[in-house]
N, C-alpha and C positions, 0 to 999 in steps of 0.2 A: 698458604705458607706463613709462618711468622717472620716478621721484618727483623734484620739484624741491626746492632747498634751502628754499624758503618752506614747502613742505608739511612737511618734516622739522621745521621751526622750530615750526609750528603744532601738530603732534603733540606736540612736547616741551612746549609751554606747556599744551596740554590735559592732559597728564599731571600737570603741576605743579598745575593748577587742581583736578583731581580729587583729587589728594593732600591739597591744603590745604582742602578743603571742609568736612571734618567733623573734622579733627585739627590738632593743632598743627603749625606748620611744621617740617619736618625740618631736619637740619643740612645746610649748603650742600654738604659733601663727599658726602653720601649722594645728594643730587639729581643732582649731576654724574655719579656713578657709574651711576645708573639711566638718565641720558640717554645716556651712552656705550653701555650695553648695548643699548638701543633702536636707536641709530643703527647698530651693527654688525649687528643683525638686518635692518634695512632695506637695508643695502649687500649682504648675502648674497642677499637676494630680488631685488634689481636685477641682480646678476651672473647668477644662475640665469635670470632672464627674458631677459636678453641671449643667454645660450647657446641657449635654446630658439628664440628668434627667428632666430638664425644657422643652427641645424640645419634649421629649417623652410624657410628660404630655399634651403639648399643642395639639399634633396631634391625641392623642388617642380620639375616638369618641365612646360614650356609644351606645349600641345596639339600643335603641329607636330612637336616632338621626339618625343613619345609615339607619334604615328602612324608616324613613321620607324622607331621600335623594333619596333612591331607588324608592319610590312611586312617588316622584315629577318628576324623570326622566322618568318613565313610562307614566305619564300623559302627559309630553311634547312631547313624542314620539308619542302618540296617537293623539293629537292636530295637530302635523305636518302631519301625514298620513291623517287625515280628511281634512286639509286644501289643501293638493296637489291633493286630489280627485275632487276638484271643480276648474273650469276655473276662477271664480271670484277672484278679489284681494280686501281684506278689511284690514283696518287699525288694526283690532283687531286680525288678524291672527298672528302666529308667524313670527318673523323677518326673520328667515331662509327661510320659505315658500314664504314670499313676494319677497325675493331676488331670489329664484329659479324660480318663475313665471315670474319676470321681465326678467331674462336671456332667459327663453324659449319664451317670447314674441318677444324679439329682434332677436332671432334665427329664428323664423318664418317669421319675417319681411324680413330677409336677404334671405330667401328661395323664397319670393314672386315673383321675376322676373323669376325664373325657373318655377314656377307654370303658370305664365302668358305666357311664351314661349310654354309651353305644350298645354295650351288652344288654342294658336294661331297656332299650328302646322297644316299645310295643307292649311292655308289661305293665298292667294297671292293678293297683291293690286298693281295696276299699274295706272298711271295718267299722264295727259299732259295738258299743256295750250299752245296754239299757236295763233299767230296773223299775219295777212297778210295785207300788204299795197300794193295796185295795181294802176296803171295808164293805161288807155287804150286811144289810139289816136282817133282823130275825125273821121276817115275813117269807124270806127265801128258803128257810130251812123247816124241816118237820119239828125239830125241838124248840124252834123260836129263838135260838141263841144267835147273837151277832158273831160274825166271824171276820177276822183279818187275815190277809195273805201277803206275803212278800216274795218276789221272785226277781231273778235277773237273767239276761240272755246275752250272749256274745256271738257275733258273726264275723267271719273274715272271708272275703271274696277275692279271688286272684284270677286275672285274665292273662293268658299267654299266647304269643303267636305260635301257630301250629304249622307254618309252612304253606306253600301253595300247591295246588294241584291243578295243572293247566293254567287257566286264567282265574281260577277260584282261589280265594284267600281263606285260609283256615285259622280258627282260634280255639283255645281250649279254656274252659272255665271250670273252677272248682270252688266250692263254698264249704267252709268248716263251721260248725255250730256247737255250742256248749251252753250250759245254764243250770240253774236250780230253781226249785219252786214251781209248783203246779197251780193250775186254775182252781177255783172253788170246787169242792167235792161235797157230796151228801146234800144236794139241794133238791127242792121239789122240781117236779118235771117242767122243763122248758124246751121250746123249739131252738132257743138261742144256744148254741153249742158251747160258747165260751165268752165270759165277761173280760177275759184277758187273753187275747189272741197271741200276745208276745210270750206267754209263760212257756218254758221248754224244760223238760226234765227227762232224763233217760231211765231206763228200767232199773239202774242202780239205786234210785231214790234220791231224796234230798241231801243225804250225807255224802254222796259221792258225785263227782262231776266228770263226765266223759265228753271227750270231743268226737263228734260223728262227722263223716263225709256226707253232708247234706246233699250237695250237687256235685256232679262231675260229668261234663258233657263236651262233645266236639261239634263245632259248627263251621260249615263250609259255605261261603257267599260267592256265587259266580254270576258275573255280569252277562247279559245276553246281547247279541248283536256284535259289530265289529270293533266297538270302542270299549276300552275298560271303564270309561265314564258313562257308560250306557244307563239310562234311567230305568231299564228293566233288569231284574236280577232274580235268581233262584237261590233259596236257602235250605240246606239240609242240616238238621240237628239231631244227634243221637247221644244217648247216655242216660245218667240218672238225673232227673230235674224236678223242678217244681212247675207243675202245668200252668199255674197261674202266672208265671213269668211270660208266657206266650199267649195266654187266652184270658179273656174277661178282665183285662187291664183296665185301670182308670187313673186318672191324673191325681185325684184327691181322695180316693177311697180304695188304696191298694197297699198301704204300708202301715202296718200296726206299730212300727217303731217310731213313726212321726205323726200319723193321722189318727183315725178312729181305732179304738181298742176292741169293741165288740165284734165278734166274728161275723155277724150278719151284714156289717158295713164293709169289711175287708174285701170280701169276695161275694159273688152271687150266692145268696143263702141256699138256693136249690143244689148247687154244687158242693159247697163247703159245709155249712151247718146241716144241710139235708143229707150229706154223704154221698152225693152223686159223682163226685170225681173219683172216688175209690182208691185214693192214695194210702201210703202206709201211716202208722200212727203219728209220725212227724210231719206228713204232708208232702212226701217226695215219692217218686216212682220212676222206674226206667221207661224210656219211650223213644219213639222215632217220629220226627216231624218234618214236613215239607212245606215251603211257602214260596209264593211269587209276589214280588213287589213291583209296583209300577209308580214311578216319579216323573213321568212325562209331563204332568200338569203342574209341576213345581211352582210354588211351594206346596200345593195340595199333593196328596198321595193316596193310594189305596193298596191293599194287600189282601191276598186270599191264602189261608193256610189250613192244613189238615194234619192230625196226629193221632197216634195210637200209643196209649199208655198201659202199663201193667195195672191190673185191678186185683183186689182181693189178695190171695197168696202171691200172685205175680208181682204185685207192688212191693212185696218184701223179699223178692228173689227166692221165694220158697217153692215155686211151681213154675211150670213152663208158661210162656207168654200166650195163654189161650184166654178167650172171652175178654179182650181188653176193654179199656175205656176209650172210646173213639170220639173225637171232637173235631168239628170244622168251623172256620170263622172267616167272615168277611168284615173288613175294616176300612174306615175312610177318615183320613186326616185333613182338616180344613184350617187354613191360616188366613186370617183377614184382618190387617192393621193390628196385629197383636192379640185379637180375640180368637185364640186357638180353640179348636174343638175336635174331638175324636168320637166316632160313632162305630160301635161294634155290634154284630149280629151273629149269633153262633148256635149250633145244635149238637147234641151229644147223644150217645148211647153207651151205657155201662152194662156189660154182660154179667157182672157178678155184684149188683147192688144188693146190700142188705136192708130190708124193709123194716118197718117198726115192729113186725112180729118176729124178727130174728131170722127169717128165712132169706135165702139168696135167689135172686131171679134178675131177669134183664130189666132195665129201666131206660127211659129215654126222656128227652125234654129239649127246650130251647130257651134261649135268653138274650138279652141285649144289655149293653153297658155304654153310657153316654157321659161325657164331660164336655163342658162348654163354658169358656170365659165370656161373661156378659159385660164385664166392666173391668178396668185395669186392676181393680182390687177384689173383684167378686167372680168366683168360679162356682158353677152348679154341677151337680152329678145325679144321675138316676140309673137304676138298674131294674130289670124286670126278668123273672124266671117262671117257667111254666112246665110242670111235669105232665107227660102224656101217657104214662103207663106206671106199673109197679105199685106196691103198697108203700107209699111215702106219707109220712106224718102230716106234711103240709104240701100242697100241690101248686101253690101260686105264691109268688113273693115280689113285693115292690119295695124298694128303698130309694129315698131322695135325700139330698142334702146340699150344703154349700160350705165353702171356706172363704173367709174374708180377711184380707191382708190388713195390717194395722196401720196403714198410712194415715187414716182418718184421725187417729189419736196420737200421731207422731211416733209410731213404733212399727216402721214398714216391714221389719224382719219378722214380727210377731204375727199370729194369725188365730182367728177363732173359727171353730168348726161346729156345725150342727147337722145332725141327720135323724130321719125318721124312718122306720120299717114296719111293714104289714106282711104278716106270714099266715095265710088262710089255711085253716085245717082241712084236709081232704075228706071226701065223703066216706072213704073206707075207714079212715082213722076215727071219724065221729061214731061210726057204728061199732067199732071194736074197742074204743077207749074204755068204756065201763068194764070190759071183760079183762083188760090187760093188767097185769100185777103192778107194773110201774106207773099206771095211770089211775084207773078206777073211778073215773068221773065221766060225766056226759060233756063232750066238747062241742063248743059252738063258736061260730065266728073265727076270729084270728088273733094271734098274738101280736102285740104292738110294742116296739122297742124305740127308744129315743136316747141320743148320746149328745152331750155338749162338752166341748173341751176348749181350752185356751193354751196355745203353745207361746211360751215366754222364751224368746231367743236371747241367751246370755252372751254368746260369741259364736264364731263360725263353727265351733266343735260342740258347744253344750247348749242345751235347752231343757226347761222344766215344763210339764204339762199337767195342770190340774184337770180331772176328768170326772163327769157325772154321767151315769146311766140310769134308765128308768125302763121297767118292764111292766106292761099292763096285760091282764088275761094271759098269763104264762101257760104255754101249751094249749091255748084256746079254752081254758078252764074259766068259765064265767064266775066262779066263786073264789078264784085265786086272788090274794092280796097283791097289791102292786109291790115290786121289788125295786130297791134303790141301792145303787152301788157308788161309793165315792173312791176316787183314787188319785194318785200322783205318780207320774212317769218322769223319769230322768234319762236323758240320752246323751252319750258322747259318740260322735261319728266322725270319721275322716274319710 
């Protein structure tokens, strides 16, 4: 409550009385000064009291107004809950809900790469594009004319998870292939099927490029025993495939895109150049394969496998799967302080082999493929093939070679490769060659092939490979002039 003027006067008189009770009366000017000071303090207290009363009156909310505010807050809370329960964003929604949904959307967008990575888990993609330029000397052609050839080939391989069957893990593999440019044509007879095994061209010719499904197969790998980590496993593979993916493999003589170009060094000459495998024009065929693998002696391992592949028209899906190409293989892998080696022994039978006289009959044979690292920079390879029946142009083949890494000259990623091959003419071919239109000479001895390359590693994806090939006594013709082929291969791979 504010103080009245009467109260102020009474206080002043009380002060005067108290002052004069035990002392002499002070001077009038001192009394007035004291009165003024007390009056100022009282006025300040009155002003402060008035301000507090005004503030209290302003903040005091009547009960009905307070209830309205509580109701409004409850309604806003309900609207916010309803809005957050929906994924839609509307301009009529509460501002807080809109902001929360926007933050959630940005968060989900940030997590998209991880979800994509999860979806792609187990998928592997590999691809390459290679081109080859070659020139062959005139001694290889009847007209004596030098010939140059340019070709390119592209491959894309995709491996996809295909689910589990029991304890077995499945995968699906498909390979697409395209290209232009063929290997040399119109040459004198040779046992060497191709100087450029990388060349690929469809039936549309060099002016048109088609993509073909080269391989498409399913594989199921099932561990044996009580544990999923068992060293024993069975493998089933079915579909269209390249038989050399599973048989006659070799660490340094198995890839024409990176290693040797001549066909006799890419695979066993008896199966490939000699036509024993019986695949289609592009080297693929439908098949069924079973394998048992034993890794109980890890890091060493061994494996036994058998397969049946379509041959003749069956390889081209043009006839039923009768008289197939059947092959079985035993292989042993050895690891010893980095000096890895693999040894393979196999035998085959082709019910539709086409002999040098263009007739179809059964043919069989056996072979071996070995690769062994003998030094940290040096790996050796060897293959042997022997035909035991049918009219084959050559009935025995030996190929040997090496690849040397470039550490010795400060180019560790580079390598130099050299191989030599010996393909012996069969007795039947020697007797028949003078009477055959494509030959017409007396065959003796063996055709000999050599190849030398240097792979120059530009970076992890690019390489250039100068290549030199030499053929002596082509098709076992003792009068044939030596053939020389020079080339350059470029490869991009990922």
